[in-house]
N, CA, C and O of each residue as an XYZ file, in Angstrom:
332
protein
N      11.820     16.781     -4.713
C      10.683     17.556     -4.318
C      10.133     17.104     -2.987
O      10.355     15.977     -2.543
N       9.431     17.987     -2.380
C       8.813     17.743     -1.087
C       7.501     16.995     -1.265
O       6.704     17.343     -2.136
N       7.268     15.976     -0.453
C       6.024     15.220     -0.479
C       5.221     15.523      0.772
O       5.789     15.732      1.844
N       3.917     15.545      0.642
C       3.042     15.788      1.784
C       2.902     14.549      2.658
O       2.536     14.662      3.828
N       3.186     13.365      2.112
C       3.026     12.109      2.828
C       4.280     11.260      2.657
O       4.945     11.321      1.623
N       4.599     10.464      3.683
C       5.721      9.532      3.592
C       5.280      8.173      3.066
O       6.044      7.480      2.395
N       4.046      7.800      3.377
C       3.486      6.506      2.972
C       1.962      6.632      2.983
O       1.396      7.434      3.726
N       1.305      5.816      2.137
C      -0.158      5.819      2.091
C      -0.654      4.407      2.396
O      -0.222      3.436      1.774
N      -1.576      4.307      3.374
C      -2.294      3.063      3.625
C      -3.557      3.139      2.772
O      -4.397      4.018      2.967
N      -3.680      2.225      1.841
C      -4.710      2.315      0.816
C      -5.698      1.166      0.946
O      -5.360      0.011      0.691
N      -6.931      1.496      1.348
C      -7.983      0.487      1.456
C      -8.360      0.024      0.049
O      -8.582      0.849     -0.837
N      -8.431     -1.264     -0.152
C      -8.705     -1.812     -1.477
C     -10.189     -1.744     -1.813
O     -10.550     -1.449     -2.952
N     -11.052     -2.011     -0.841
C     -12.492     -2.037     -1.089
C     -13.108     -0.674     -0.776
O     -13.682     -0.473      0.294
N     -12.983      0.250     -1.714
C     -13.576      1.577     -1.569
C     -14.670      1.743     -2.622
O     -14.580      1.169     -3.708
N     -15.698      2.523     -2.307
C     -16.737      2.762     -3.315
C     -16.222      3.681     -4.424
O     -15.273      4.436     -4.212
N     -16.820      3.624     -5.556
C     -16.541      4.440     -6.741
C     -15.212      4.051     -7.384
O     -15.204      3.599     -8.528
N     -14.095      4.212     -6.688
C     -12.784      3.872     -7.244
C     -12.063      2.967     -6.242
O     -11.794      3.381     -5.114
N     -11.748      1.727     -6.654
C     -11.093      0.831     -5.712
C      -9.609      1.159     -5.569
O      -9.058      1.951     -6.334
N      -8.984      0.547     -4.595
C      -7.580      0.816     -4.293
C      -6.631      0.506     -5.426
O      -5.604      1.167     -5.570
N      -6.959     -0.500     -6.244
C      -6.098     -0.825     -7.381
C      -6.044      0.338     -8.372
O      -4.973      0.698     -8.861
N      -7.200      0.917     -8.659
C      -7.228      2.044     -9.590
C      -6.525      3.265     -9.009
O      -5.821      3.977     -9.726
N      -6.714      3.512     -7.709
C      -6.013      4.624     -7.055
C      -4.505      4.424     -7.179
O      -3.780      5.359     -7.520
N      -4.032      3.211     -6.905
C      -2.595      2.917     -6.998
C      -2.076      3.151     -8.413
O      -1.011      3.741     -8.593
N      -2.815      2.696     -9.407
C      -2.386      2.872    -10.790
C      -2.315      4.351    -11.161
O      -1.408      4.774    -11.878
N      -3.257      5.121    -10.678
C      -3.231      6.565    -10.961
C      -2.069      7.249    -10.256
O      -1.431      8.133    -10.828
N      -1.791      6.853     -9.025
C      -0.647      7.437     -8.310
C       0.662      7.072     -8.997
O       1.572      7.898     -9.075
N       0.767      5.849     -9.493
C       1.990      5.417    -10.177
C       2.157      6.119    -11.531
O       3.281      6.287    -12.006
N       1.064      6.522    -12.142
C       1.133      7.194    -13.445
C       1.546      8.663    -13.319
O       1.967      9.271    -14.304
N       1.430      9.230    -12.138
C       1.756     10.639    -11.914
C       3.204     10.751    -11.437
O       3.546     10.166    -10.409
N       4.062     11.480    -12.146
C       5.467     11.597    -11.742
C       5.659     12.128    -10.314
O       6.665     11.822     -9.672
N       4.715     12.911     -9.821
C       4.842     13.484     -8.471
C       4.638     12.449     -7.378
O       5.132     12.623     -6.264
N       3.918     11.371     -7.678
C       3.629     10.356     -6.660
C       4.095      8.965     -7.063
O       3.767      7.980     -6.401
N       4.849      8.886     -8.133
C       5.287      7.585     -8.653
C       6.058      6.765     -7.623
O       5.897      5.546     -7.571
N       6.887      7.401     -6.808
C       7.714      6.671     -5.843
C       7.113      6.632     -4.437
O       7.731      6.086     -3.523
N       5.933      7.196     -4.249
C       5.292      7.214     -2.939
C       4.958      5.788     -2.504
O       4.259      5.080     -3.230
N       5.441      5.347     -1.333
C       5.120      3.989     -0.874
C       3.626      3.826     -0.610
O       3.009      4.652      0.062
N       3.055      2.753     -1.145
C       1.641      2.432     -0.978
C       1.522      1.064     -0.325
O       2.136      0.099     -0.781
N       0.741      0.977      0.730
C       0.500     -0.295      1.400
C      -0.989     -0.594      1.332
O      -1.811      0.185      1.815
N      -1.329     -1.728      0.729
C      -2.724     -2.144      0.625
C      -3.224     -2.609      1.981
O      -2.517     -3.305      2.710
N      -4.449     -2.218      2.313
C      -5.133     -2.692      3.511
C      -6.412     -3.346      3.027
O      -7.249     -2.695      2.402
N      -6.565     -4.634      3.315
C      -7.685     -5.377      2.752
C      -8.112     -6.531      3.647
O      -7.330     -7.026      4.459
N      -9.348     -6.949      3.490
C      -9.847     -8.124      4.194
C      -9.546     -9.404      3.408
O      -9.765    -10.510      3.903
N      -9.051     -9.248      2.201
C      -8.751    -10.404      1.346
C      -7.412    -11.018      1.748
O      -6.401    -10.321      1.844
N      -7.418    -12.336      1.984
C      -6.245    -13.023      2.525
C      -5.572    -13.972      1.533
O      -4.553    -14.575      1.870
N      -6.104    -14.119      0.336
C      -5.568    -15.090     -0.616
C      -4.272    -14.596     -1.262
O      -4.110    -13.395     -1.477
N      -3.348    -15.509     -1.574
C      -2.094    -15.109     -2.238
C      -2.331    -14.338     -3.534
O      -1.571    -13.424     -3.853
N      -3.373    -14.692     -4.283
C      -3.674    -13.982     -5.528
C      -4.025    -12.525     -5.262
O      -3.709    -11.651     -6.070
N      -4.682    -12.258     -4.127
C      -5.049    -10.887     -3.777
C      -3.796    -10.054     -3.514
O      -3.707     -8.902     -3.940
N      -2.841    -10.639     -2.817
C      -1.576     -9.944     -2.546
C      -0.848     -9.659     -3.863
O      -0.355     -8.552     -4.078
N      -0.787    -10.650     -4.732
C      -0.112    -10.486     -6.021
C      -0.788     -9.403     -6.855
O      -0.111     -8.631     -7.534
N      -2.112     -9.340     -6.809
C      -2.847     -8.320     -7.560
C      -2.509     -6.914     -7.038
O      -2.369     -5.975     -7.822
N      -2.381     -6.779     -5.726
C      -2.016     -5.483     -5.142
C      -0.609     -5.070     -5.570
O      -0.381     -3.918     -5.938
N       0.320     -6.003     -5.522
C       1.698     -5.692     -5.920
C       1.760     -5.361     -7.413
O       2.511     -4.472     -7.817
N       0.987     -6.059     -8.225
C       0.959     -5.785     -9.664
C       0.380     -4.401     -9.966
O       0.731     -3.784    -10.971
N      -0.501     -3.919     -9.098
C      -1.085     -2.586     -9.280
C      -0.125     -1.480     -8.858
O      -0.418     -0.298     -9.042
N       1.022     -1.858     -8.291
C       2.030     -0.870     -7.934
C       2.181     -0.608     -6.451
O       2.864      0.335     -6.050
N       1.548     -1.437     -5.631
C       1.675     -1.238     -4.189
C       2.948     -1.893     -3.678
O       3.445     -2.861     -4.254
N       3.466     -1.343     -2.580
C       4.719     -1.831     -2.018
C       4.522     -2.897     -0.956
O       5.459     -3.630     -0.640
N       3.330     -2.998     -0.404
C       3.072     -3.953      0.658
C       1.597     -4.273      0.736
O       0.777     -3.698      0.020
N       1.271     -5.217      1.635
C      -0.085     -5.743      1.741
C      -0.314     -6.140      3.185
O       0.428     -6.956      3.732
N      -1.345     -5.565      3.812
C      -1.706     -5.882      5.195
C      -3.167     -6.295      5.197
O      -4.008     -5.627      4.595
N      -3.471     -7.400      5.877
C      -4.841     -7.887      5.907
C      -5.534     -7.511      7.214
O      -4.903     -7.337      8.256
N      -6.862     -7.392      7.113
C      -7.707     -7.119      8.279
C      -8.156     -8.444      8.870
O      -8.373     -9.387      8.109
N      -8.306     -8.568     10.170
C      -7.973     -7.540     11.152
C      -6.471     -7.310     11.177
O      -5.691     -8.247     11.007
N      -6.075     -6.090     11.384
C      -4.668     -5.698     11.283
C      -3.876     -6.200     12.482
O      -4.245     -5.977     13.635
N      -2.793     -6.874     12.181
C      -1.816     -7.297     13.190
C      -0.813     -6.146     13.302
O      -0.074     -5.887     12.352
N      -0.773     -5.453     14.439
C       0.112     -4.283     14.567
C       1.571     -4.571     14.212
O       2.221     -3.742     13.574
N       2.094     -5.724     14.611
C       3.499     -6.030     14.303
C       3.725     -6.132     12.792
O       4.733     -5.647     12.278
N       2.794     -6.758     12.090
C       2.921     -6.862     10.626
C       2.822     -5.482      9.985
O       3.584     -5.162      9.072
N       1.891     -4.671     10.460
C       1.757     -3.315      9.937
C       3.047     -2.525     10.163
O       3.521     -1.840      9.257
N       3.606     -2.618     11.351
C       4.852     -1.884     11.646
C       5.992     -2.355     10.752
O       6.803     -1.545     10.301
N       6.061     -3.670     10.490
C       7.105     -4.180      9.583
C       6.919     -3.630      8.172
O       7.888     -3.241      7.520
N       5.671     -3.598      7.704
C       5.391     -3.065      6.375
C       5.743     -1.578      6.297
O       6.326     -1.124      5.312
N       5.389     -0.825      7.335
C       5.720      0.604      7.360
C       7.231      0.808      7.386
O       7.753      1.658      6.665
N       7.933      0.043      8.207
C       9.389      0.172      8.290
C      10.036     -0.146      6.944
O      10.960      0.545      6.515
N       9.547     -1.195      6.283
C      10.095     -1.567      4.973
C       9.838     -0.454      3.961
O      10.732     -0.083      3.200
N       8.621      0.075      3.953
C       8.269      1.124      2.999
C       9.076      2.395      3.234
O       9.392      3.116      2.288
N       9.408      2.667      4.486
C      10.148      3.873      4.839
C      11.645      3.628      4.968
O      12.392      4.520      5.370
N      12.083      2.422      4.626
C      13.490      2.042      4.710
C      14.054      2.240      6.112
O      15.131      2.808      6.291
N      13.301      1.760      7.103
C      13.731      1.846      8.495
C      13.762      0.462      9.093
O      13.074     -0.447      8.629
N      14.558      0.310     10.118
C      14.669     -0.969     10.815
C      13.620     -1.054     11.920
O      13.267     -0.045     12.531
N      13.125     -2.271     12.170
C      12.246     -2.488     13.300
C      13.061     -3.072     14.439
O      14.071     -3.740     14.219
N      12.619     -2.816     15.635
C      13.342     -3.336     16.800
C      12.623     -4.503     17.403
O      13.086     -5.069     18.393
């Protein structure tokens, strides 16, 4: 099927519904189960990264965003090589 998005950058600290819950809901829906999700967060601890991956995210980028790290995460999620 056709997807409207190739990858989603998902902010973890959102009001009402946090990024973990959004990820779990996307993973529960067959239409978005395989959609690559990359967490964007100010949290830098290893436990925070593990929590994002456990919620079904494919990657983790911390703020302030390092463009090279973001590009590597996007390339990995999209199965592309970086130069």
